[in-house]
N, C-alpha and C positions, 0 to 999 in steps of 0.2 A: 777363198777359203770359207765363205759363208755357206752353211748347209752341208759341208762335207768334212768328214774326218780323214785327213790325208794318210797315206800309207805310213809315213814317218810317225805321225801322231798315234796311229793304231798300235805301234810297237812300244810306245812310251808308257811305262806303268804309271798308275796313279800313286797310291800310297803303298809302299813295299809290304808284301804279304797279303794285300787285299786284291780282289778282282778289280779291274778298272771301273766297271759299272756293276757294283754289287746289288743283290736283291736282299732286302731286309724285311723281317717280319716283326711287327710290333705286338707285344703281348702285355695286357694289363695283368701284372704278376699276381696280385692278391686275388683277383676274380678267377684267373686261370687255375690257381692252386685250390680255390674253393670248389670249382667245378670238378677238378681231378679228385679231390677228397670225397665228394659225393659219388662220383663215378666208380671209384675203387673201394668205397665204404671204409675208408681209413684216412687219418689225417696225413695229408701230403704236404711236405715242405720242399724247398729247393734241393735239399740233400737226398730226398727220397722219391723224386719223380720216377715212375717206372721207366725202365729202358725202352719199352714199347712206345711210350709217349714221345721221347726224344727221337726215336726212329721214325715215327709218323711225321714229325716236323722236318726231319732231314730228307725224307722221301720227296718233298716238294722241291728240293734244290735250293733252299734259302742259303745265302752266304753268311748271314748273321741274324741273331735274334736281339731285338731291343726289348729287354725286360724293364718295362716302364713301372716306376713306383716302388723301387726296392728300399729306399732310404727310410730311416726312422721318422715317423710322422709325429705331429705335435698334439699332445693332449689339450693344450690351450686352444689350438686351432680347431679341434673337434668341438670344444665348448662354444667357441664363437660361431661355428657353423650351425650348431644346434639352437642358437638364438636367432637365426636368420630365417624368417618366415618364408621368403621367396625360395630359398634353397630347399627347405623342408617340403614345400609344395612340389618342387621338381622331383625330389626323392620319391614322394608318394605317387606321383604320376608315373614314374618309372617302375616302382615296386608297390603295388597296391597294399601289400602286407608289410610295408616298411616299419621297422622299429629303430629306435635310436642306436641300438647295437650295430645296425648295418652301416652307420656313418663312422668310418674309420679315419676320416680326415683326408684332406687333399694331399696327394703325393708331391705337390709343388709348394707345400707348407712344410719345409724340411726343418726338423729339430736338430738332427745330427746326420752327417754323411757316414752313417754306419748302417749296414743292412739290418732291417727290422728283425727282431728276434722271432716274431710270429711267422716270418718267412724262412727262418732257419739261420739267421745271422750270417756273419762273414764266412764262417765255415761252410754253411749251406750253399752260398753263392759260389765259393771256390769249387765245390763238388759239381755244381751245375755247369760251371765253365769248363771243367774237365770233360764232362759228358758231351758238351757241344763240340769241343775240340776233337774228340774221338771221331765225330761225325763230320768233321770239316767245316764247322760253323764257328763264327766268332761271336763275341758278346758286346753289346752296346748298352750303356746305362745313361742316366740323366744327370745334368748339372743345371742348377737354377741360379744364374748370376745375379738376378735383379733383386731378390728378396729372400728372407729367411723367416722362420716362425718366431712369434713373440717370446717363446721360451728357449730360443737358441742361446747358447752360452755367450755369444758375442754381445748380446744386449746389455749384459752387466760387466763383461770383461773388456769390451772394446766399443764403447758408445760412439767413438769417433768414426767408426765404419759406416754410420747411418746418416740419413737425412733427418734433421731434427725439426721439430715444430715448437710452438709455445703453448702455454696454458690457454691463451686466448684462442689459438687454432683448435685446440682440443674442445673447448667450449662451443666454438662456432661450427666446427665440422667433426662431430664425434665419430662419424663413420670413416673419416680419413686420417685419424691420428689415434695413437695408443700411448698410454703412459705406462712405463716400466720403471718402477721405483721412482727415482728423481727425474728421469728423462722422459720427454715427450717425443715420440718418433712418428714420422710420416708413414702411412701405410703404403705398401707397394702399389704401383699403378702403371697402366698404359695411358698415355696422355689423352687418348680419345675415348676413354671409358671411366666410370667411377672407380675409386680406389678399391683394391681387394682388402676386405676388412680383417683377414686372418693372417696377414704377413706384413713385415716391416721392410721399408725401402732402404737398400744399401746404397752407398755413395760411390759411384764408379770413379770419381775423381780422387778419392782418398788413397794415398800411396800405401798405407798400411793394409787397407782392404784389398788392394791389388796383390800385394804379397801373400796375404792370407788366401785369396782365391787361387793363386798359383799353387800354393801348398795343398789346397783342397783337391784341385784337379790332379795334382801329382799322386795323391792318395787314391783317387778314383782310377787313375791310369794303371795302378798296380793290381787292380781287381778286374779289369776288362780290357777290351781292345779298341773301344771308341766311345764317344760321348755325344749325346744330343743336347744341345745348349738351348734352353728355354728362352723364347723371346729375345734372341741374341741382338737384334737391332736396337733394343732399348739402351744398350751400353756403348753405342757409338758416341764419340765425344759430342758431335753437333746435336744429336737427338737428345742426349742426356741434358745438355745445356739448355735446350729449348724447353724441356719438360720441367726442370727444377730451378732454372735461373740462378739467382744469387744464393739460394740455399745450398747449392752444391759446391760453391767456391769456384776458383779458376780452373779451367780445363788444363790437364797436363799436356806436355808437348807430344807425348806418344799416345797411341790408342790402347785401350784396355785389352782388346782381343789380340792385337799384334804382339804385345808383351807376353800375354798368358800362353798363347799357342806356341810362340817361339821357345819359351821356357820349357813347356811340356815336351816339345819335340826334340829339344836338345838332349833330353833324358830318354825319350822313347819315340824314335823317329817314325815308327809304324803306327802310332796312335792316331785314330781318325776323329776329326771334328766335323760335326753336323750342326748347322744353324737352323733353328726355326726362325724364319725371316719373312717380313712383309714390307709393304710400302716402296717397292722397287729399289730396295737397298741390298739386294742379293750380290750385285757386282762388288760393291764396296766391301762387303763381308768376305767375299772370295779373295779380294786383294789383301785382306788382313790375315789370311792364312786358313780360312775354312776350306775343308776339302769338298763339302757339299752344302748347299743351301736349299731350303724348301722352294718348290716351284708352285706357289699358290696361283700364279697367273694362269698356268696351264689348267689347273683344276677349275678355276672360275670360267675359263673360256670353253672347256669341255661341257660344263654344266649349263652355262647361260649364253655363250657366244655362238658364232657360226663357224663354218669351215674355214673361211678366209681369215678370221681372227686367229684360229689355231695355226694355220699355215704361216702367217706372218710372224707369230711367236717362234716358230721353228726355223725362221730365217736368221735368227741371231747367230753371232759368232760361236763356233763350236767350243772355243776356249771357255766360253760362258756356259753353254748348254750342257757340256759334259760334266759340269760340277753342280747340276741341279738335282733335286730330289723329286721324282715324279710320283704322284699319288692321286687316288680318287677318294681316299678315306683315311682318317687317323682319329685319335681320340678327341681332337679339337673340332672335327667336322662332323656333320650328320652322317649317318650310315649311308653308304652308296646305294644300298637297296631301297632306302627311303627317298633319296634325292634323285636318282635316275630311274626312269622306267626300265623294266627288265632288258629289253633289247638295246636300249641306249647304254645301260651299265656295261654290257659286254664290249661294245665298241670302245667305250671310254677306258675300260680296263686294258684292252688290247693295245690301245694307243700308249697308255702310261707305261706299260712294261716293255714296249718294243722301241722306245726312244733312248738315246744316249743319256747317261746319268745314272744316279741311284734309283732303284725301283723300291718303293715302300708299300707294303701291304699290311693290313691291320687284322688282328685275330678276330674272327667272326665275319669278316668280309667274304671269305671264300664260301661260307655257308649261307650267305644272304641274310644275316641278321639285320633287323630294321631299327631296333631300339638303341639309341645312343645313350650310353650309360654315364651318368655323372661320375667323375673320377673319385669322388668321396666314398662311393659305395663298395662294399666287399663282395656283393653278389649281384646277379642280374636275373631278369625273368627268363623263363624257358621260352624257346622259339623253335618251331619246326624248321629243319634245314631245307634249303632249296636244292633238291637233288640235281636238277638240270644245271644250275649255276655251279655247283660243286664239280660236276664233270667238266664243264667248260674250263674252270680254273685249273683243274688237274692237267688237262690237255695243254692249256696255254703255258703253264709253268714248266711242264715237261719239255716243251719246245724251246723256251727261252733259256733252259739250262745249257744249251749248246754254246760253245765258245764264240760262235759268230756274233752273238748278241752281247758279248762281254768285251771283245777285243777287235771286232771287225771294223770295216770301213763303212760308215753310215753316210747316206746321201739323201737329201730331200729331192724328190723326183718332180719333174715338170709334168703337168697334166694339161691337156688341151681339149677343145670341143669343136663345135661347128657353128656357123653363123645363125642357124635357126634353133640351136640347142645350147643353152648356157648352163645346163645342170652340172657340167664338169666342175664348176666352181664349188659344188658341194663336196667334192672329193679332195682328200689329202693323201699323199703317197710318199713312202720312203723305202729305202733298201739297205740291206746289210750284205757285205761281202767279206768272207774270210776263207775258210776251207770250203764252205758252201755259200750259196747265194739265196737271200730271202727278200721277198717283196711284200710290203704291207700297204693295203689300200683301204681307206675307210670312207664311208658316206656319212657325214655329220649333218644330216638334214632329215626332215620328215617326207622327202620326196624321192621317188625312184630317180636315179641319176646315171648318166652315161658320160664317158670320156675316154681319152687315150692317154695312157701313162707311158712316158718315154723312160726307158731303163738306161742306166749309166754305164753299161758293160759292153764295150766294143766287141768282145769275144762272142757276143750273141750271134753274130753273123756267120758262125762256123757251122750252123746246122739247125735242126729242129730241137725244140726244148720241151721238157715235161714240167708242168707246174702242178705241184701236189700241195693240197691244203691239209695240214696235220690236224686241224680242228674239225673239219667236216669229212675228211677222207676223199674229197673230190679230186679228180685228176684231169688235166687238160693238156693238149699238145698244141704248140704254137711255133710258127716260123720265126727264127731269131732275127732275121732282117726286118720283118714287120714290127717286131717289138722295139727295134731301134728307131725305126721311122716308118710310118707316122706314129707308132707307139702301140702298146698293148691295149686292145679294146676292153673296156670294163663297163659292166652294167650292174649296179647294186641297188637293192631294195632300200627303203628308208632305214637308216642306222645299220646298214649292212657293212660287211667287211670281207676282205680276203687276207689270208696269211699264206703266202705261197713259198714253198721251197722249190727253187728253179734248178734243174739239172739238165745237162746236154744229153739228148736221146740218140740223135744220129748226126753224122757228118754229111755235108753236101756231096 
């Protein structure tokens, strides 16, 4: 079963009402609306986005939009950020004409899980969701389990929900603790980095917090179709215990995510859970109910690894792979156009969106934006679009709209070479079969490479086949028996690729 989605599995739906392998587009909501307002010379909120803008997004074939950063941000968080010299320097590097008004606070420093009035409030979000539904798209929003803003109501109403510190802690580590009235709270943190100074750490082990989190997610679920859970692995019992030790108390018998996801899906079975996940903890999170988890390992191997490291990653069980989120860019990573050379970016994008699992693309990625925007900022610098890259993405996304890439049978293909030519090891290949047949071959190296790719379709022996590349328009004819054995001969330039639609042309 390694490397292949069986016919039985291909018929099995994922979450009811969702494509099995959805394509999701992340939008920085505040920045997007700022740009639309300037484009249309009128203040645009979620309730007044012109229909042509929704139509343009729908034309790409996205199954869902992730509107990142819609919740009410924290005035106190903004004040803390404005006192952080390092942050201010990063703002000025991004926006040379930066002013303090451009800092609207982090979307992950949530004061209330209510849609910000500057974006149009709950009513505006409801209208936006209706517009998406008209065009066959679903809506994904954020949930931040690990921390809240210092001016969140829980800090005064439910201090038991938090990890506490002492006055001594506050004096010794003022960047890691905050005093709110009589209580000293720990700032939120990832154990491998300094604390985040604008947020307070919630206690994953507190039963009251767990109930309150379930209620919060239930309220989110009434407003959208899925949720992306920030830094989800931090709330696994073993991780939380190692991070906070005795400050957290005893670990509960059950896991935070198992309880929360089950509670939510009892009320709304078709609600989708996506985990931002790292540290090889994706499998554990999947077992606790997450429908999809970030595939950071694929991203890292596409950027820094070799073809064999990618191929080995794709040998994992499909029960695991089909619940991964494939991406080469999101708001936490550098822009793909800045990280990958142009020719390498195309092959990385092709790989990410033609593998099983969720495909995640980021607003600006399709135009080749290079500036990674701090999430605190309301606007971004102007950049000229990369027209060649735009055309590539339009053609690629038009191709993967086909059902073959959503419910088909996926197979990692064998590739071989010759005793005096080992460059076949630079190639990775896979296929899809449903109503049509597709073959993807990528050269993940700086060298021209040759190899033979064995296709997993016995019916190839029925005649000659036509291989058409929808990205380049190239067409080839090949004998089906030869494609079965010894395999389809492939020669690719450095970072080259093929995306072939394979159709039977003649019978023997």
